[in-house]
N, C-alpha and C positions, 0 to 999 in steps of 0.2 A: 568452540563461543561457540556462548549458549542462543538457545533457534528462541523462536521468540511466531507462535503463530497468528498475531491478533491485528499482529504489526495494519496499519494504516500506510497502502502505496496514494504517498498525496503529496501530487504536485503540479503548479505554476506555470504562469507567465507572466514576466512585463518587461514592451520595449522602455529600457527608459540609458539614452546616452548609446542607440544602437544594437545594447545587450539587452540580450533577456533575458529575463531574475528570474529562480525556480521560486524562490519564497512569498512572489507576491503569486501565483499559483501553489504554492501549499504553507497558508499561512498559518501564521505562530503569535498570530494579533490578541493578545493579554485581555483573553472574556468571550471569542468565539463558542461558539457553540455551534453543532451540527452533530440533527438525526438521520438515521439510517434504517430502514425498510429492508432487511436480507431474502429474495422469494419473499415476500408478506410478512409471512409469522417469526419473523426474527427480528428486533431493535436496538440498534446499534447508536449507542451517543457518545462524540468525541469532541473534549473540552480543553482547549487550549487552556492555560497558567503563566502563571508573571512570571519572566527568565531571571532561573538564580544561577548558583554557580557550582564543580557540581566535580570535584576530580580539577583543581586550579580553570574547568574552564566555563565561560556558560551557554546553556540550554532553555532551552523549554519544556516546561513536563505536561506532556498532555496525559488526561487519562483520557482512556477507551470502559469503553463496557460493556457490552453482550449477555442481555437477558442476567444484571446485577451477579456479572463478574465482572470483577476491576481488575487492569496491566494499565499500569503507568509507564509509558516511552519520552522518553529524553532526546531529546533536539539539536543537534550545533550545526550550525550558519556558521560555511563557511563560506571559500572564493573559488574551489569547486560545485559548489553546492549546497545539500539536505545531511547530514548524516544525527541515522542511527548510533548515539553514542553508549543510551545506559536503558535498560529495563525494572522492572517493578514489581514481579507478581505478587496475587492478592497470597503463595505462603515466604514472599520478603521482605523486609524487615525492614530493613536499604536497599538504596539503587545495585544495584548490580554489570556495574562499567564492565562493556566488551572488548574484548581483545584482537577483536578481530575489523575496521573498519569496513560500514556499511553503509551505501550511500541510500540513499533516499532519492533522490535524483540528483543533477548533472548543471551546474548552469557551463555554458545557454540553454537555455532550457528552448531547441528553437527545435525541426524540423531532422531528422541527420540524427542526431543528440541519444547514446543509451549509457545502457550502465549496466553490475546485473543487480542481482537480489537475490534471496533463498527463499521459495518454498517448501511450503511441508503439506506432501498427500501422504493419503494411506491407496496401497498396492498390495491385495489379497492379506488386508487387518497385520503390512509391515507398512510401520511411519516409513517413509521414506521424504529428506529435505536434499533437491538438487536447483544449480542454479537456474534464473527465467535470466534472459537476459531482454531488456527494458529502449523501445526506441518512440524518438519522442513522431509521428506518424502524418498529423494532418495538425492543421487548425481552421478558426473557422466552422465553425461544427455545429450547430445545431439540436437541445439534446430535453427534452421531453421527459419529466421527471414529476413524481407528485407537489414539489414544494415549486413547481415553475418549469418554464418555460427557460434557458438558458442559448442564449445566443454566442461563437465565433472562440465557442472548446475546442479546451488542445484536446487531441489523439494520442494517446498513446500502448502503443498493446506489448504486448512480453509472452519470449514461445518457451519454452524448456520442453524435455521428457529422459524420461528415466529407464533405465533398462534393468531389471531379477531372472538372474537365475532358479526357480521351479521347480528343478529338479526333474519331473514326470510330465510334468504342466509343459515345460519350456521359457524355454526363454517369455518373460510379457514386458512386452513394451507402454509405457502410460503415456501419454504429450498432455502441455497443459500449455494452452492460451486465455489470455488475457487479460482486456481489450478495456480501460478508463478514457474516461476525461473527464479536465477538469476549464474548472468557469472562474477567472479572473475577482482575487480577491475577497472569496468563499471554496474552492475546491474542490475536492471532489462532487459528482453529482450523480454518475453515476458509475456503476462495477458492475463485467462479464466475464464469468471466468466457464472454458469449456475439458470437461475432463475426458480424455478418451483415449481406448485403447486399442492392441490388437489378436486382445483374446478374449472364446465369448463369458470369463468371470466377469470381465471387468466395464462394467454402468459405465455409461454415457452420459455425462453427469453435467449441466449445466445450472452455476448457481447467479443470480440477479439482483446484486446491491441500488435503491436505488435510494438518494438525497429529496425526504419526509420534509423540513424543521430546518431552519438556519436562525438563529441571535449570531448582530456579531458589533 
């Protein structure tokens, strides 16, 4: 399975005939554009395009630009939730359809709903991919970011850890805790990633992504 490290984990919620629908908290409406600041230094833009067919499936192309580097992801809506169907990096001439099912989120999107998504980090110069387990924790939180104050946000927490045998250095364990907040009809408004380890050579890291602007 092709891995991609810039996929935006976007999740949302709507009450409709008693069911919480993920697509309303990860809106794929054509033209919706969101701009983010990562640690106040890096700019990230996510833009939705018109629905199209890819491999006989209907998908929504999403352009993700980080400091001039562009990646496209192709998201498919299903009754079970939203699926990352294909990716296209700067070196790809065509979209690459993934051979493994990768959920971005699952329906119903309510407290207790879970799914798993791969995450890539560096463990002592080694690139390692391992699963994070996402859990919808809470709704109706108020979050303030540069783009404004958003009420009734959904809070999602993801956790995972990986171990690597580093010979004389022993077994190194890295833990990732990722907290996301989503606002209905806009999507991700804030994300906080905390990386920690059991070894003195593993530096504790915190990364904060915040919404700075959006256009519906």
